[in-house]
C-alpha positions, 0 to 999 in steps of 0.5 A: 500500500505504501508503494502504491500511495507513492505512485498515486501521489506522483501521478496526481501531482504530475497531472495537476501541476502540468494541467495548471501550467498548460491550463488544461481543465480535463488534465487538472480534473484527472489529477484531482481524481488521482489525488483521491486515489492517494487519499484512499490509500492513506485511509486504506492503510489505516483501515486495514491496520485497525480491521486486522486487530483480533476481537477484544472486550470492547469489540467482541465481533472483531474490527472488520467494519472499520474497513467498511467505514474506510470504504465509505470515506473513500466514496464520499471523498470521490463524490466531494471531488466530483462536485469541485470538478463540476464547479470548476468546469462550469466557471471555465465554460463561462470564462474560457481560456485557450490551453497551451498544449505541448508534447509533454501533456501527452507524455505525462498522460500516457505514462500515468495511464500505464501506471494506473493500469498496473496499480488497478490490476495489482490491487484487485489481484491482492484484494481477492488474494487477501479477501480485502474489501478496501483493496478491491474498492480501491482497485475499482476507484483506480480503474476509473482513472484509466478511462478518465486518462483515455478521455483526457488524451482524446481531449488533448488531441481535440484541443490541438485541432482547435476544438477547445470546448471538448476539454470542459465537456470531458471534465464534466464526463470525468466528474460523472465517472467519479460519481459512478465509482463512488456509488460502486464503493458506497452501495456494497459498504452500506449493505455491510453496515446495515446488516443486509442479507448476504445469502438467500435464506431459501438456499440455506433452508433447502441445504440444511433440511436435507440432513436426516436429523433436521426436521425443520429449519427456520429463522435463517439470518445472514449478515457481514461482508462477502469474505466474512458472513455470519449465519444464524438459524433454528433447527427442529430435531426429535425431542428424544435426541440426546444432548451429546448427539444434538451437540455433534449434529450442530457442529456437523451442520456448522461445518457443512454450511461453511464448506457449502457457502463461500465466505461463511465463517461462523454459524450459530445454531439454535436447537428446539425439540419437536413434540412428535408423539 
């Protein structure tokens, strides 16, 4: 993450500095977008550090949701930056200034495009490998930079041939892409914080009731995030089943559910006796 942070800072300030120097709105907007990447890296480092801490007396269920909070912060940061870009682009539309394009604009954009492509692929791969929500979120964020940089390159070509308005239009488009990226991060994160259902309860019901000793399964609830899902359920068993056998059955069901459904890490089973006399 530290190395990625350094790369993002280089990318961001290169585009902002040279965009300001040559008065290219779309390049400045792209640089601000990249600066958001740097901010998200800082948040990501902090969130991963906190979320990796084991459960304690004050957080008996662990600290995983700190990572989710970090993702939400990244999303809101992106949204805030998109509004700044829209405001700046609108002002330049009212008071247009001719950009001073040269070969270095193209070189900087192409180099930063290559760097962003590498960062996005690296973060996504590591995020899947480590099952890290923050890394996957940040890779989505960085991936949006790739499309943005391509649009800025197109803008540079059109400015060269005298079509200045497209530079401002591209800035507006960039802001829309940033808002889209923020929503792609915000919606899954909000689902985690609001304890949204992670697995269809019918799937769990059908799976558990296939076990011979289980007469009925109900009150099925799931929550958490994709790589750490918790399941609660109630099973009905023969009232003559001994405590020892019921205990063994509960552990058997827990292991079966964990192995059957990806991401499930914990299963809490409430057992009730069935009066079948």
